[in-house]
N, C-alpha and C positions, 0 to 999 in steps of 0.2 A: 503494500500500499504506500502510496506517496501523494503528498499534497503540498502545493505551493500557495502562499497567500500573499498577494500584492496590496502594498500599502500606498494609499493615495492621499490627496488633501495636504495634511501637514507633514508627512514624511512618506516616502516611497520605499519599501523593502519587501523581501520575500521570505516566507518561512521555508526553513529546510524540510524537505520532504521526510515524512514519518516521524517529525518531531512532535507534531500536536495531533491527537485524534480528535475528530469532530463529534460533539454531543448535540448537534442540531439536527438538520434534515438529512434524510437518506441519501439524496442525490449529491451530498458533499462527501460522501464515503465512498472511496475507490476500492474495488476488488483487485486482487493481484492480477497484473497484465493489462490493465487499463491505464490510459494515459493520464499525465499530471494535469490537473485542473488549478485555476487560480481563484482566489477569493479576495474581495477588497475590504480591507479595514483601515483605520487611522490611529496615529498616536497623537494625543493632545500635546500642545506645546506648554501649557500652564502647569507647573508644579508648585501647589500652594505653600508646602513646607518641605524642608529637606528630607524629612522622615516619611514623606508620603510618596507612595509609588504611582506613577503614571499608568492608567489602564488601557489596554488596546481596545479599540471601538470597531464594530459593534460589540457590546458587552455580552460576553458568553457566560451563561449561568452555570454553576457548578453542576457536574452530573448527578450529584446526590442532594441537590438543593431541596429544602422543605422538610428534611427528616429532622433537622435540629430542633424544630418545634415541638415534636412529639417526644423527643428523647432527653431534653434539658430542661430542668425543673423551673427555672425562673428567666424572665427577659433580661435580667443582668448577666447572667451566666451566658446566655445565648450571645449576647454582644460582646462580651469579654473574651469567650472562647476564640472568636475570630480577631478581635483587636488585639489581645495579648500575643497571639501567633504572629500577627504582622509586626510587633515591636521585636520579638525573637528574630524574625526573618532578616529584619535590617542589619543584623549583626553578621549575617552571613552573606546577604545578597544586597549589595549597595544600591539604594534607591536612586543614586545618580545615574546609573546605566542599566538598571533593571526595570523591567515593565511587569505589572501584575495582571494575573488571569485567575479566575476561580478554578478550583480543582477540575480537571478533565479525565483523570485517570481511574478514580474510584466511583463507580456509577452506582445507582440506587440498589440494583440487585446485589452487588459486591458488599456495599455497606450493609444492607440488610442481613446478609449471610454472616458477615464478620461480627456483628453485634449480637448475634443469637448465641444461645448456649450450644455447646458442642454436643450435647445430647439431643439437640433438635436439628442442628445443621452440621455436617462434617466440618465445615470451614468456620464455625462459630468460635470466638475468642473467649466467650464467658464460660465459667465452670459448668459442668454438667449437673444435672438433678437426678439423684439416685431414686429408685423406685421405693416407694414407702415413706419418703421424707415429708414431714409436716411443713406447713407454711412458715412456722417460726424457725424450724431447723434450716430450711432453705435460706431464710434471711441471714441467719447467723453463720451457717457453714458454707454456703455457696452463693452469696449474693451477686447481683449484677454489679460487675466492676466497671466495665466500659459502657458508658452511655452514648457517646457520638464520636465520630471521627471528622475532623475538619481538615480539608485539603487546599493548599494554595500552591500556584505555579508561578515561577519567576523566570523571565526571558530577557535575553540580550541580543543587541544587534551587532553583526559581525562586521569586519571589514568590508565584505562584499555586499553590504547593506542588505543583509538578510538577517531574519530574527530567528532565533532557535531557543528551545528549552535549556535553561542553565541551572535551575534547581527546583526542588519540591519541599514544601513545608507540611509537615503532618502534626495536628494537634489531637490528642486523645483526652477527651472530657471523662473524667473518672469520678463515680459517685463516692461521697463521703459518709453517707447514710443510707442503710438499706431499709425499704418500707415493705411491711405486709399490707394485704388489702384492708385489714381492720384498722391500720394506721399506727402500728407499733414499730418504733424506730430501733434500729441497731446501729450504732457508731461503727464505722470500719477504721482500724488503727492506720494512722499516717504510714507506718512501715509496710503494712500490707497493700495499701494503695500504691505506693512507689514499687513494691516488688512486682505486682501484677501488672503495673502500667509498663514497667521496663521490658518484661517478658512479651507482653502484647506488641510493644514497639518493634522489638526484634523480628517477631513473626510477620509483621505488617512489611517491614523493609524487605525481608525475604521474598515476599509475594509480589511486592512492586518490581523487584529485581527481574522477575520472570516476563515482565511485560515488555513489548518491543519498544526499543529506544530508551529504556530506563536503566540499563545495566551500569552505565557509568555516570549517571545524574547524581550529583550530591543530594542527599535526603536529610533534611533537618526535622527532628521530632521533638515536641514539647508535650509535658504531662501536666494536665489541667485538673484542678481539684475542685469540684462542684461544692457550693454551699447547700444548706437545707431548702426545702421547699418554700418556707416562710421567710427566708433571709431577704432583708432589704439592701444588701450589698452582694457584689458578685464574688465568685471564687477567683483563683489566679493560678497562673502557671507556677509549678514549684520545681521542675527539672526540665533539662534540655540536653540534647546530643545531636551529633551529626554522623551520617554514614557517608564517608567521602566517596570518591569516584570508584566504583567497584566493590566497595566494601559491602559484605552481606548483611552486617548488622551495625546499628550505631554504637559509637564508643565515646569515651571521655565524658561521660555524664557530669553535668554541672548543675549546681543549685541556682534556681530563680527566685531572688529575693524581693517579692512584690506582695503588697497588701492593701486591701481597701478597709478603711475605718469610718464609722459613722460618728459624726460630732453633732451635739455634744457627747463626749465619750464618758465612760465610767471614770470616776476620780481614782480609782484604784490602778489604772493603767499609767505608770509612771513615765514610760517612754513617749507618751503623747501629751504629757502635763503641759508643756509650754504652749503648743498649738491650741489645746482644749482651753486654757485660760484666756488666750486671745479670743477664741471662738465664743466663749460665754460673755465676754465683755462686749463683743459685737453684738450678740444677741440682746444684752442688757440695754445697750443704746438703742435697738430697735424697739424693744418693749417700752421704753420711755417715750418714744416718738409717737406709737400707736399701741396702747397698752393692751388691748384686748382683741385686736384684729390680726396679729401676725404670729405665725409659727415659723421657725427656722431649723432646717436640717441641712447638715453638710456632709459630704463624702470626700474623704481625703484619700489621694493615692500615694502610698509610699513605695519608694524603690531604693534598694540597699539601706533600709533603715531612715531614709530621709524623705521628707514630704515633698513630692513632685508636684502635685496639683491638688486643687480644692474646687469642688462644685457644690453650689448652695442653690436650694430651691425655696422660694418664699411664696407661699399663697397668700393672697390678699382679698379683701371683700370691698375695696374702693369702687366706686362707679364713675367718678368724674376724671376727665383726662388731667386736669389740674392737680387733682390728688396724687395720680400716678406719676406726674412730672416731678412734683414736689418730693414724693417719697423716693423716687429713683435717685434724684440729685443728693439727697440726704444720705441714701446707701452709698453712693459713689464716693462721698467723703470718708465714710466709714472703711470701706475696702481699702482706700489709699493708706488710711491710719493704721489699720491692724494687719494687713497682709501685703506689705510692700515688696517682699523678696520672693514671692512664689507666683505661680500661674493660678488664676482664680477666675471662675466664671459664675456669676450670679444671675439666676432666671427668676423673674417675678411673674406670678401667674394669677389670673382670677378665673371665675367660672366661665369667662369668655374666651380663655385661651391665654398665650403668652402675652404680657403687657410691656415688659422691658427686658433688655440683656446688658449686663455690664461685664466686660471681659478685661482682665488686666494681665498683661504678660510679666513673668519675673523679671525684675531689674528695670522695667520701665516705669516712669513716673505717671504718665497720662494713660488712664484706661480708655478702652473704646465703649461708647454708650449708645445704645439704640433703643428708642421708644416705639413700638409698633403702631402703625397707622397714624403717625404724626410726623 
C-alpha cells in the first residue's frame, strides 16, 4: 500500500508512501499493486505558543475517537489525558518542526479488544475473571486497570518537502479505584497501578511494532492515573518512557511530577501554605466587595513541586453591565496584587454564560481583560 499527500495553500509537501494509514473513506485506501494517489492538505502558518503543535488540515479524527467518553470517569480526566500527553510529547518531538495528528494506528476494534479482559478477548490487556468469582472478589483481586488508550501522531517535513511520521505517543489511562455495581469502592495501590501500567505499555509497543511502517518509529508512553468518579480535579501522568527506533519495549522509565490542587486547600497541606494564604486573602477581598453573591474556586497546576498555573472560576448573580465591568476591574487589581509571578486565568460566569475573562502571564505586569458582549 502506498499513498502520497500533496500539501497546498500555505505549504506544499508530500507524505511518504506507507507512512500514514487512512481512517476516512475507502477510496483513499489503496490495495497492493494499485498506483499511488494524492491527497490535498494544508499546514497552518500560525503557531500561537512555542509549546503548541501545528495540525495538518483537513483535521483527521482519531481512529478510536469517542471511546474516551465511555471509559474515563470525569470530564477533567478526559481533557487531561490528552493535554498531559501533549506536554510529555513536547519533550521528545519538538513543536518547532513537528506537526500533530490524532492517532491513526489504533482503531476502535483494536482499542475495544485491548481494553477487554483477557478472559473475554484473547487480546485483552485487563486481567481475566475466574469462574465463580463474586463481584466483590473481582473488584478486589482482578479490577479493570486499563480504562482508555490515547494515541497521538507526530510528523516532520523532510528536505525533499515531504512529510513523514516521526513519532507516536501513547497514553494509558489507569483506574485508581475499582467500583462494583452496588457502588462499593476498592482503592488500587499506586505500586500496583504502576506495575500493571508498565506491563501493558510493553505489550502495546510490541503490538504496534508489528504494524507496517512502525518498526523503527520512536514510541513514547505515559501512564495516567485517573481520579475518582466524583473528583472535581483531574488525574495526572505519573510515569513516562520511550521505545527508541527498533526497540521492542519502552525503557528508562522516569517519574512525571505533576499535580492538580483545589483552592482553598486544607490548612494541613504545608507545601501549599503560601499560595493557599494568598488565595484566601484574594477570596476575602472579593467577599468584602460582594459579601453574599460570590463563591471562588481555584485549581492550581503544580509541576516539579512548583505552581505552574492557576485557574479560577467565579459565578456571579449580577444583572447589569456596569456591575460586571466594575467587578471585573476590581478583580483585575486583586490578580495583580496577589498573583504577580504565575500564569493565572480568571473566568467570571453568570446564568447567562461567561461574562468576563482575565488572563495574566507569569512575569508580565499587565493582564489581558475581556468583557463579553461589550
